[in-house]
C-alpha positions as CSV (number, residue, x, y, z in Angstrom):
1,M,-0.5,0.0,-0.5
2,T,1.5,3.2,-1.1
3,R,1.3,6.2,1.1
4,D,-0.5,8.1,-1.8
5,Q,-3.2,5.6,-1.9
6,V,-3.6,5.4,2.5
7,L,-4.0,9.4,2.0
8,A,-6.3,9.2,-0.8
9,W,-8.7,6.8,1.1
10,L,-8.1,8.9,4.2
11,D,-9.4,12.1,2.1
12,T,-13.1,9.9,1.6
13,R,-13.4,9.6,5.6
14,R,-16.3,11.7,6.9
15,P,-17.0,13.5,8.7
16,V,-13.4,14.9,8.0
17,P,-10.9,14.9,11.3
18,P,-10.0,18.3,13.0
19,A,-7.0,20.2,11.4
20,T,-5.0,19.6,13.9
21,L,-5.4,15.5,13.5
22,R,-5.7,15.0,10.0
23,D,-2.3,16.7,9.7
24,R,-0.7,14.3,12.4
25,L,-2.6,11.4,10.8
26,R,-0.7,12.2,7.3
27,R,2.7,12.5,9.1
28,A,2.4,9.8,10.3
29,V,1.5,7.6,7.0
30,H,4.0,6.0,4.8
31,D,4.3,3.3,1.7
32,A,4.0,-0.4,3.6
33,P,3.4,-4.0,2.1
34,G,-0.3,-5.8,2.9
35,G,-4.0,-4.3,2.0
36,L,-5.4,-1.1,3.6
37,A,-6.9,-2.7,7.4
38,A,-3.7,-4.0,7.7
39,H,-1.8,-1.4,6.7
40,L,-3.6,1.0,9.1
41,A,-3.5,-0.7,11.9
42,R,-0.1,-1.1,11.9
43,L,0.2,2.5,11.7
44,G,-2.0,3.1,14.6
45,Q,0.2,0.6,16.6
46,E,3.5,2.7,15.8
47,L,1.7,5.9,17.3
48,L,0.6,3.6,20.1
49,D,4.5,2.2,20.4
50,G,5.7,5.5,20.7
51,V,2.8,6.9,23.1
52,T,3.6,4.2,25.2
53,S,7.4,3.9,25.3
54,Q,7.6,7.7,27.0
55,P,6.0,6.8,30.4
56,A,6.5,10.0,32.1
57,G,5.0,11.2,28.9
58,G,2.2,14.3,29.3
59,R,-0.2,15.6,27.0
60,E,2.1,16.4,24.6
61,L,1.6,12.4,23.9
62,A,-2.2,13.1,23.4
63,L,-2.5,13.8,19.4
64,D,-0.5,10.8,18.8
65,L,-2.2,9.2,21.2
66,L,-5.9,10.1,19.4
67,A,-4.2,9.6,16.0
68,A,-3.5,6.0,17.0
69,D,-6.9,5.7,17.8
70,A,-8.4,6.9,14.8
71,F,-5.7,4.6,12.5
72,A,-7.6,1.4,14.8
73,T,-10.8,2.7,13.5
74,Y,-10.6,3.4,10.3
75,A,-8.6,-0.5,10.2
76,F,-11.7,-1.7,11.1
77,E,-13.8,1.2,8.6
78,A,-11.6,-0.8,5.6
79,Q,-12.1,-4.3,6.7
80,A,-15.9,-3.5,6.9
81,E,-16.1,-2.0,3.3
82,D,-13.9,-4.7,2.3
83,E,-15.9,-7.5,3.3
84,T,-18.9,-5.7,1.3
C-alpha cells in the first residue's frame, strides 16, 4: 500500500477529522506492504508504541494517542468496506 493510496482513502472519510488531527494522521502515513486495513492497524500500533515508550510523557502525547485511536477505527472501517 503506498502512502498516496492511504492518503486518498483517508481523504474520503466523513466526518473529516479536525485539522490538527488530520495533519498528524497524514504525517504518520508511509508506504508499507499489505492491504489497507492491515496497514492502518499497523500505523495505529506504531503511534501507540511511541506513546507507551514514553511513560513519563504527558499531554504532549495526546495527539499521537488520538491518531492511534483514529487509525484503529479506520482499520475496522476499511475491513468492513472490504467485506461488502
